[in-house]
One Martini backbone bead per residue (centre of mass of N, CA, C, O) as a GRO file, in nm:
protein
  190
    1LEU     BB    1  -0.130   1.180  -1.052
    2PHE     BB    2  -0.383   1.106  -1.203
    3LEU     BB    3  -0.246   1.029  -1.473
    4ASN     BB    4  -0.053   0.825  -1.353
    5GLU     BB    5  -0.265   0.627  -1.250
    6ALA     BB    6  -0.386   0.564  -1.526
    7ARG     BB    7  -0.128   0.463  -1.664
    8VAL     BB    8  -0.048   0.239  -1.465
    9THR     BB    9  -0.319   0.071  -1.435
   10ALA     BB   10  -0.351   0.013  -1.745
   11GLN     BB   11  -0.079  -0.186  -1.741
   12LEU     BB   12  -0.231  -0.351  -1.506
   13ASP     BB   13  -0.322  -0.706  -1.516
   14HIS     BB   14  -0.495  -0.770  -1.216
   15PRO     BB   15  -0.713  -0.882  -0.973
   16ALA     BB   16  -0.564  -0.667  -0.746
   17ILE     BB   17  -0.610  -0.447  -0.979
   18VAL     BB   18  -0.774  -0.182  -1.065
   19PRO     BB   19  -0.943  -0.110  -1.337
   20VAL     BB   20  -0.929   0.092  -1.620
   21TYR     BB   21  -1.158   0.215  -1.850
   22THR     BB   22  -1.145   0.543  -1.833
   23LEU     BB   23  -1.047   0.869  -1.965
   24ASN     BB   24  -1.191   1.182  -1.885
   25SER     BB   25  -1.339   1.497  -2.005
   26ASP     BB   26  -1.471   1.813  -1.882
   27SER     BB   27  -1.576   2.135  -1.815
   28GLU     BB   28  -1.694   2.079  -1.525
   29ASN     BB   29  -1.489   1.825  -1.396
   30GLY     BB   30  -1.278   1.737  -1.576
   31LEU     BB   31  -1.105   1.486  -1.472
   32HIS     BB   32  -1.185   1.123  -1.512
   33LEU     BB   33  -1.232   0.803  -1.380
   34ALA     BB   34  -1.304   0.471  -1.487
   35MET     BB   35  -1.379   0.221  -1.250
   36LYS     BB   36  -1.400  -0.024  -1.057
   37MET     BB   37  -1.628  -0.122  -0.826
   38ILE     BB   38  -1.569  -0.116  -0.474
   39ARG     BB   39  -1.679  -0.335  -0.222
   40GLY     BB   40  -1.590  -0.236   0.113
   41GLU     BB   41  -1.274  -0.227   0.288
   42THR     BB   42  -1.020  -0.134   0.451
   43LEU     BB   43  -0.760  -0.258   0.618
   44LYS     BB   44  -0.758  -0.047   0.838
   45SER     BB   45  -1.050  -0.078   0.928
   46TYR     BB   46  -1.032  -0.375   0.997
   47LEU     BB   47  -0.803  -0.358   1.209
   48ASP     BB   48  -0.949  -0.162   1.398
   49GLN     BB   49  -1.186  -0.351   1.461
   50VAL     BB   50  -1.028  -0.584   1.579
   51ALA     BB   51  -0.884  -0.426   1.804
   52THR     BB   52  -1.142  -0.331   1.944
   53HIS     BB   53  -1.265  -0.609   2.005
   54TYR     BB   54  -1.027  -0.716   2.170
   55ARG     BB   55  -1.031  -0.490   2.384
   56LEU     BB   56  -1.337  -0.530   2.475
   57ASP     BB   57  -1.363  -0.874   2.463
   58GLY     BB   58  -1.127  -1.027   2.386
   59VAL     BB   59  -0.950  -1.270   2.229
   60LYS     BB   60  -1.113  -1.529   2.341
   61SER     BB   61  -1.387  -1.443   2.176
   62TYR     BB   62  -1.210  -1.553   1.938
   63ASP     BB   63  -1.086  -1.690   1.634
   64GLU     BB   64  -0.763  -1.626   1.588
   65ASN     BB   65  -0.667  -1.828   1.379
   66ASN     BB   66  -0.868  -1.739   1.153
   67ALA     BB   67  -0.808  -1.437   1.158
   68LEU     BB   68  -0.507  -1.462   1.088
   69ARG     BB   69  -0.542  -1.623   0.828
   70PHE     BB   70  -0.695  -1.399   0.680
   71ARG     BB   71  -0.475  -1.183   0.697
   72LEU     BB   72  -0.252  -1.353   0.552
   73ASP     BB   73  -0.407  -1.397   0.291
   74THR     BB   74  -0.425  -1.100   0.220
   75PHE     BB   75  -0.121  -1.051   0.211
   76LEU     BB   76  -0.059  -1.253  -0.023
   77LYS     BB   77  -0.227  -1.102  -0.235
   78VAL     BB   78  -0.055  -0.848  -0.229
   79CYS     BB   79   0.212  -0.980  -0.303
   80ASP     BB   80   0.124  -1.079  -0.580
   81ALA     BB   81   0.057  -0.799  -0.701
   82LEU     BB   82   0.335  -0.671  -0.649
   83GLU     BB   83   0.503  -0.869  -0.814
   84TYR     BB   84   0.368  -0.801  -1.076
   85ALA     BB   85   0.442  -0.501  -1.087
   86HIS     BB   86   0.750  -0.548  -1.072
   87SER     BB   87   0.756  -0.720  -1.340
   88ARG     BB   88   0.648  -0.429  -1.481
   89ASN     BB   89   0.824  -0.186  -1.352
   90VAL     BB   90   0.646  -0.129  -1.081
   91MET     BB   91   0.606   0.106  -0.819
   92HIS     BB   92   0.409   0.235  -0.570
   93ARG     BB   93   0.512   0.412  -0.281
   94ASP     BB   94   0.207   0.369  -0.095
   95LEU     BB   95   0.202   0.148   0.114
   96LYS     BB   96  -0.103   0.070   0.297
   97PRO     BB   97  -0.391  -0.008   0.459
   98SER     BB   98  -0.557   0.232   0.305
   99ASN     BB   99  -0.453   0.089   0.007
  100ILE     BB  100  -0.631  -0.159   0.102
  101MET     BB  101  -0.877  -0.382  -0.018
  102ILE     BB  102  -1.179  -0.542   0.100
  103GLY     BB  103  -1.408  -0.726  -0.023
  104GLU     BB  104  -1.712  -0.881   0.006
  105TYR     BB  105  -1.543  -1.167  -0.098
  106HIS     BB  106  -1.228  -1.129  -0.010
  107GLU     BB  107  -1.111  -0.952  -0.194
  108THR     BB  108  -0.805  -0.797  -0.322
  109TYR     BB  109  -0.666  -0.451  -0.321
  110ILE     BB  110  -0.469  -0.221  -0.484
  111MET     BB  111  -0.442   0.119  -0.428
  112ASP     BB  112  -0.325   0.407  -0.524
  113TRP     BB  113  -0.111   0.494  -0.804
  114GLY     BB  114  -0.017   0.807  -0.811
  115ILE     BB  115   0.317   0.755  -0.718
  116ALA     BB  116   0.403   0.580  -0.920
  117ARG     BB  117   0.687   0.400  -1.072
  118ARG     BB  118   0.959   0.325  -1.219
  119ILE     BB  119   1.228   0.134  -1.150
  120ARG     BB  120   1.336   0.130  -1.448
  121GLU     BB  121   1.484   0.280  -1.693
  122PRO     BB  122   1.532   0.308  -1.997
  123GLU     BB  123   1.757   0.303  -2.215
  124GLY     BB  124   1.896   0.638  -2.193
  125GLU     BB  125   1.739   0.703  -1.944
  126GLU     BB  126   1.693   0.903  -1.678
  127ASN     BB  127   1.679   0.895  -1.332
  128GLU     BB  128   1.492   1.082  -1.159
  129LYS     BB  129   1.461   1.269  -0.894
  130GLN     BB  130   1.285   1.187  -0.605
  131PRO     BB  131   1.070   1.284  -0.401
  132LEU     BB  132   0.944   1.274  -0.101
  133CYS     BB  133   0.707   1.002  -0.074
  134GLY     BB  134   0.445   0.922   0.133
  135THR     BB  135   0.408   0.736   0.425
  136PRO     BB  136   0.599   0.756   0.694
  137GLN     BB  137   0.534   0.468   0.838
  138TYR     BB  138   0.628   0.320   0.530
  139LEU     BB  139   0.909   0.412   0.495
  140ALA     BB  140   1.209   0.378   0.381
  141PRO     BB  141   1.520   0.460   0.474
  142GLU     BB  142   1.620   0.552   0.187
  143ALA     BB  143   1.395   0.760   0.147
  144ILE     BB  144   1.462   0.937   0.393
  145ARG     BB  145   1.769   0.985   0.287
  146GLY     BB  146   1.734   1.035  -0.042
  147GLU     BB  147   1.750   0.782  -0.192
  148ALA     BB  148   1.734   0.552  -0.409
  149CYS     BB  149   1.455   0.360  -0.527
  150ASP     BB  150   1.297   0.047  -0.515
  151GLN     BB  151   1.119  -0.237  -0.456
  152ARG     BB  152   1.226  -0.248  -0.157
  153ALA     BB  153   1.037  -0.027  -0.048
  154ASP     BB  154   0.779  -0.198  -0.074
  155ILE     BB  155   0.880  -0.431   0.106
  156PHE     BB  156   0.906  -0.267   0.360
  157ALA     BB  157   0.607  -0.190   0.378
  158MET     BB  158   0.511  -0.485   0.400
  159GLY     BB  159   0.646  -0.538   0.672
  160ALA     BB  160   0.482  -0.324   0.828
  161ILE     BB  161   0.207  -0.449   0.759
  162LEU     BB  162   0.252  -0.727   0.882
  163PHE     BB  163   0.294  -0.634   1.166
  164GLU     BB  164   0.007  -0.503   1.189
  165MET     BB  165  -0.160  -0.764   1.123
  166VAL     BB  166  -0.052  -0.932   1.369
  167LEU     BB  167  -0.039  -0.695   1.617
  168LEU     BB  168  -0.232  -0.437   1.583
  169SER     BB  169   0.027  -0.248   1.528
  170PRO     BB  170   0.264  -0.043   1.470
  171ALA     BB  171   0.600  -0.060   1.395
  172PHE     BB  172   0.607   0.263   1.384
  173THR     BB  173   0.687   0.538   1.600
  174GLY     BB  174   0.606   0.885   1.709
  175GLU     BB  175   0.568   1.210   1.825
  176SER     BB  176   0.673   1.264   1.532
  177VAL     BB  177   0.778   1.262   1.219
  178PRO     BB  178   1.083   1.282   1.278
  179ALA     BB  179   1.080   1.054   1.494
  180LEU     BB  180   0.972   0.835   1.313
  181MET     BB  181   1.202   0.849   1.101
  182ALA     BB  182   1.428   0.786   1.301
  183ASN     BB  183   1.324   0.501   1.375
  184ILE     BB  184   1.352   0.386   1.092
  185ARG     BB  185   1.653   0.440   1.041
  186LYS     BB  186   1.729   0.268   1.319
  187GLY     BB  187   1.515   0.024   1.368
  188ASN     BB  188   1.279   0.117   1.579
  189MET     BB  189   1.075  -0.106   1.688
  190GLU     BB  190   0.795  -0.208   1.872
   0.00000   0.00000   0.00000
């Protein structure tokens, strides 16, 4: 996964995708990547803070129009980066708020490309069966059913993220992972 992340991110040159500078190895630490240092917080952390402040202080204590506009602007930046990756035949496969960073100056980054893969294999190469991977709360129904996935699985995850960014709660829940996955398969959104 580590090598895959280096290979994938090295081929994606976009302001919202953290560049890989080098891949090195040494006998003490093994493999390591040198990437751009991102200062900021994850979208998950940001959303948790907003939800906590709203719960404690009330929504009327804040300028919700500007707060929502900031969240939607962040979402559009992620959409732009994801469209770029898809245009380069790469799907992320683990989009979630904790894999999106908001920088110090409101720049936005998609992180953790470790399980990314090609959407379409080159002519003559077979598309190998991919095991179920990703974060259950953001998996597309076809991934849960074990079917082949393409960029639409990333778009499904983005829909779940948009739901969470607007309503400050997850789109899908369940008492257990199997119950959560059953709710996604059936389309039982909160």
